[in-house]
N, C-alpha and C positions, 0 to 999 in steps of 0.2 A: 027758469028751470036750471040754468047753468049755475046760478048763484046757489041753489040748493044742493046741487052735486058737488060744488066745490067746498062748501061748509062741511058736508058729510066726509069728504076726503081728508080735510084737516083734522077733523075730530078723531079719525082713526089713526092718523099719524101721531097725534098727541098722545093717544091712550098707548100706542106701541112704544114711544119713547118712555113714558112712565113705567110700563112694565119692564123694560130693559134695565132702567135705573134701579128697579127693585131687586131684579135678579142679581145685578152687579153688587149691590149692598149685601146680599145673602153670601155670595162668594167671598168677599172681603172679610166678613165676620167669621166665616167657616175657617178661613186661613189664619186668622189672628188668634183664635182660641187655642190651638195647639203650642203656639209660640209663648203665650201668656202662661199657660200652665207649665212650660219648661223653665221660664224665668223664675216662677214661684219656687219651683222645686230646687233649682241651682242655688236660689238665694238661701234656702233653708239648709241646703247640703253642700256648703262650700267646699270644693275639691281643688287642692294645690297639687299639681303634678311633681313627681320626684325627679330631681335632676342629678344624675351621678356626677360626682366632682372629676375634675380633669384627671387623666390618667398620667401619672408620673413615670420616669424611667424605671424606678424600682419597682412600681406596681406592674408595669408592663413585664419585667422579668419575672416577678412572683407569680404572675398569671400562668406563665409556661413552666415555672420550676418551683413546686411548692416549698423546697428546702431553702429559698433565698428569702430573707426578711425585707420588709419595706424599710427603705431608708428615709422616707419623708421628703425626698427631693422632689421639687416641682417642675423640673425641667422636662419638656415633651420631647421624645426622641424625633430628630429631623427626618423627613421622608427621604427614601432611598432614591438616588438619582437614577435615571434611566441608564441601563448599561449598554454594551455593545451587542449588536445584532449577529447571532450565530446560527448559521444553517448548514445542513449537510445534503449533499447531492450524491446518490450511489450511481455509479457508473453502469450503463445498460449497453447492450450490443448496439453498435452504429453510432454510439455518441463520440464526439470529437471535442478537444478542448475548446476550440473556437465557438462551437455551438453551445457548450455549456456556459462559457462567460457571457456570451450574448443573452443567453436564457436568463442568467442572474443579473443582467443589466450592469456588467462590469466591463469597462472600456477595454478596447484591443491593446491600448498603449500600456495598461497595468498588466495584461496578460504577457506582453512582451518583456516587461521588467521581471516577471517571475520566471520566463523561459531564459532570460539571461542569467539569472541566479542558478537555474538548474542545468546550465551548460556542462558542468563537472559531473552531473549524474546522469542526465538524459531520462530522469525517471518519468517525466510527463510526456515524453514522446510516444510512448505505447501504453494507452490505458486499456485495461482489461475488465469485462463484466465482473462485478464484486468490489473492485476497487471503490474508494469513496473519497470525495473531496469535501472538506469542511472550510466554510469561508466565514471569516469574522470582519464585520463592518463596524466602523466607528459610529456609536449611537447618535452623535451630533451632526457628522458631516457625511455620513453613509460611504465614506472612503474605505477601501479594502486595506485592512491593516495587518492581515494574517491569513494564511491558507495552509491547510494540512492534507497530505495525501496519505491515505491508509491503504498500504498494499496488502498487508495481512496482520494478524494480531502481533507478530514478532517484528514488524518493520512499518515505520511511518517517517514521513518527511515533512517538517515544518518550514514554511517559508514566512519570514517576519519582515515587516517593514522597517528598514533602517534609517539612520539620521539623515542620510544623504539622499533619501527619497527613493532609492533602490529597494532590493529585497535581499536578505541573508537567508541561508538555509541551514537546517540542522537535521542530520539523519539519525534517527533514533533506532537502535538495533536492540531487541530484548532476547537474549540467548534462549530462554526458556528452558524446557526439558526434552531430551531426545530419547523417545521410547523405541527401544531395539526389540524386534520380534523376528521370528522364523516364518518363512512361507516355504512350503515345499509341496510336491505334487509329482504325478506320473503323467507323461506325455500322452495326449489322446488328440489325434488328427494334427495338431501343429503346437510348436512351442508357445507361440503367440497366445493362442486361444487358452492353452493350459495354464500359462502364467497369469493371464487375466482372470481366470477362473479361481486361481489361488489367492487373489487378492492384489497383484501387483498392478500399478497404473500403466498407461500406455507409454509414458516416458521413462518409467523405470524398466519396462520390458525392452524398449527400444536401446537403453543404455547397456543392458546386458548382451543384446545381440550385437552392439557395436563393440563391446569388449573383446567378444571371441570372434569377430568377423574374420581374422586371419587364421583361425583355427577350425571353426565350425561353419559349414554351410546349412543354416538352420532348415531352410525351405526343402533341401534334398536329403540331408543325412540324418535328421532326427526321426526316430521311429516310435510307434506306439509301444509303451513299456518303459522307455527310457525315463529317467528321473532327474529332478533338479532340487536344490536346496538354496535358499536365498535368506541371508541375514540383511535386514533392512532397518534403518533408523528414520523416524519420523519426528518433526519438531512440533511441540505443543506449547502454548503459553496460556496460563491460567486454564488448563484443560482443553483449550480449543486448538485444533489442527491448523497450522499455518499454511498448509500446502507445500512446505519443503520437506524433502526426503532425500536420503542417499543409500547406495548400496555399499554395505560394508564387506560382504563375503558371498561368493557364489560357488556352488559345485554342481557340474552337470555330469551325470553318468550315462554315457552313451556306448551301449554294449559293454564291453569290458574295459573301456577307457574311462578315465576321470578327468575332467577339465575343471580347473579351478582359477579363481581370481580373488585376491584379498587387497583390501585397501590398506596402505601403509601410512606412516605419519608424514611422508612427504607429498601425500595426495595422489600417488601413483598406485596402479594396480599390478601386482605380481602373482604368478602362479605359486604352487606349493613349494617349488624349488627356489623361488625368489628371483625368477626371470620375469622381466617386464612384459606386460601385455600391452601397454600403450606405446605407440609409435612416438619417437622423440619429437619435441618441438623446436622450432627454430628460435634462437634468441632475438633476432632481428628480422623485420618484415620487408627486407629488400636485399638485393645482391650488393657486394661490396661493402663499403662503409659510408656513413654519412654523419655530419657534425650534429652533436646533441645541442640544440639551441635552447632548450628548456627542460629542466629535470623534473622527475616526480617529486611533488611537495605537498604536504598537508596545508601550508599557508604560503601562497605565492601572491605577488602583486602582480594583477593582471595588467599586461602591457597595453591593453586598449582602454579599460575602465578605470585603472589605477587602484581598484579595490583589492583587499587581501581576500583571496578565495583558494580553495584546495584546487591543485593541479594533479588530476588522477592519472596522468600518463607522461609519456616522454615525447618531446617534439623534436624531430629530425628535419634539419634545413636541406631541402633538395628542390630542383627545378621542377615547375609544373610538367606533368606528363611522365614522371619517373615511374616505372612499373612498381606496384605494391604487391607483396606476395603473403599468402596465408602462411602463418607460422606453424600450421599443424593441420592434420585431417579433422574434418568437422563439417558441420551444416550451417549454412547461412540463416541466421534468425532474424535479422533486420537489414532492410535496405531503405534508408530514409533521407530526407533532405530537411535539415533543421536550420532556423534562422541565424543561429550562432555557431553551431558545430558544422554547418555545411552539408555537403553530401557525405554520408558515412555508412559503414558496414559493420555489422556485428556477426561473429561466428562463435558457435559453441563446439568445443572439442571435448565429447564425452560428458561426463556428469559433473566435473570439477572446474573446467576451465572455460573462459570466455574472453576474446579478444575483440577490439574494436579499433577501427581506422577511420579518422576524421579528416575533414577539409579536402575531400577528394575533388578531382575535376571530372573524372569519369569512372562509372561503376560497371564492371565486366560480368557481374554474376547476378542472380536473382534469389529472392528469398525462398528457403526451402532447398536450395541446390546444394549437393555434397561437394566438397572441395578436398584437396589433397595438400599435404605439406609441400610448400614451395610453389604452388599453383598461383599464376597471376590473376588477381582479383579486382585490380583497379588501377588507376593512375592518379598520383599525387596532384595536389593543386593548391588553390588558395580561396576556397568557397567558405561562406560563413563570415564570422567575425575573425579576422585574420590580419596580422601586420605584414605577411609575406608568404610566398610559397613554402610549404612544409607538410610533413606528415605527423599528425598527433596520433600516437600508438598506445593502447591501453591493454592491460592484462588483469582479468578478474579471477580470483580463486575462491571458490565456494561463496560467490556472490559478493565478494569484497575486493575493491581495487588494490593491487600491490605493484611495487615497483618492477616493471618488466625486465630491467637490467640486472636485478639482484635476486629476484624471487627464485624459489626452488621450482623447477619444472622438469618433466620427465625427459632427461637428455641421456641418461645411463640405461644400459640394457639389462641390469641386474641390481639387486639390492647391494650397497657398498659392504665390504667385508667387516668394517667395525659396526655395521648395524645388523648383522646377520642374527646375533642372539636375540635382539629386541624383536625382530620380524619372526622369528621362530616362536616366541612366547605368543605374540599376536595371533599367529595361524593357529596355535593350540587352542587359544581361548575360543575363537571363532568356530573352529572344528567341534569342540565340546558343545558348543550351542546347537550346532547342526545335528549333532546326535541325540539331542534331547528336545524334540519338536514341541512338547507339551509344557515345557518350562518357560515361564515369563521371564524375560531377560531384564536385568537392572537398568535403571534410567541413568544416563550420563550426558554430559555437555559435549557439544561438537568440537571437533578440531577446527580451528580457524588458522589457515596456513599463512596468514599475515603476521602470526605470533602473537594473537590477543586472546587466545583461550587454551583449554586443556587438550590433552592428547585424545584422539578419537577412540581408542581402545581403553581408555581409563574407565572404570565403572563406579564413578562416584554417585552415590544417590543423593539427590537434592532433597 
């Protein structure tokens, strides 16, 4: 019985294997038939693909410019090498230079090299939202080879890697066009609110209040119905406002009295009769006299680095702890500690003048504080990169550093007699503008009191 059952099982397995072989043959035949048909078709319809000839340099040019004829050259243009890596970082509120360099994976040592180059400008010490930093890295080594600070369309500073491994800087100033217009209005509630409603900025309004502070108590004396007229100039580069402006002339009608201020070629404001509105500035930021150890220079060999760099101020040799005085009435705009400039103060005196005091040992004022001419603001020292105790003093006029020992500063109480006729003509021009509020005023270039541009009242259309 077992033998019969074994025979029956083997017979079933044999038939199953036979059936599988048959099915496999059918599958192979079905697969080979389309391939045989394609080979037959390909043999009867031989297809040779068309290959374009190599593109020559002349062919490449002619492809983009139909007017250029093919020269028949067979040279293939080489591939362009990979260039430098350039990227821009726009400054936002809360950003710091250290944080930006860390974010961009640039070493702190390189940052200090740039700050060393920036010691003469201190442009990187206070970054404002809207400023932009553009970094250029070498395409092969990823080393920083250049950085640009865009302050506004009319001003940018380029820091470039020098042969000695440090950085040099170049300050690029574009004069642009100064658009002069008239803003006027009636006092309603307060001068500040009325001036802002007329289109004046906070800083412009504050400058006007500061101009007349010895003549008008704006909070108590201005009344509804009083009037004001302001001739203002704003700087534009390629049609874009740079953020820079100045007040050229002001008239305030309070009751039956008229208060006026007109900007003259020396950078000072005078009333209609030529009497100065600005309090005089001191020439020196200390009492007595101190020896000048380093003069103002556009190209001085730095005593520490040995590199040729600008020296935008005057150094006075004095013992640490010598009282430093503000050279004029103003507002403290910076109180900082810089790795190379040391502890320093910046004071703005009205709309035209800024002074800086560097390498201090102790600071006695705070940012935003109002100070008076001759007021003690600090003690001299030897902080930062310095070869000995001294005071580095700077004077900036209209945003540009000038020699504080020779620059024209408001020291006189009135327009000099020999300039009376010129001043009179300037006043007549501004008053004529004020009396025609609907007339658009001609464009002109600004006065640079360092002597590098035209007169502020000239009406040269660009």
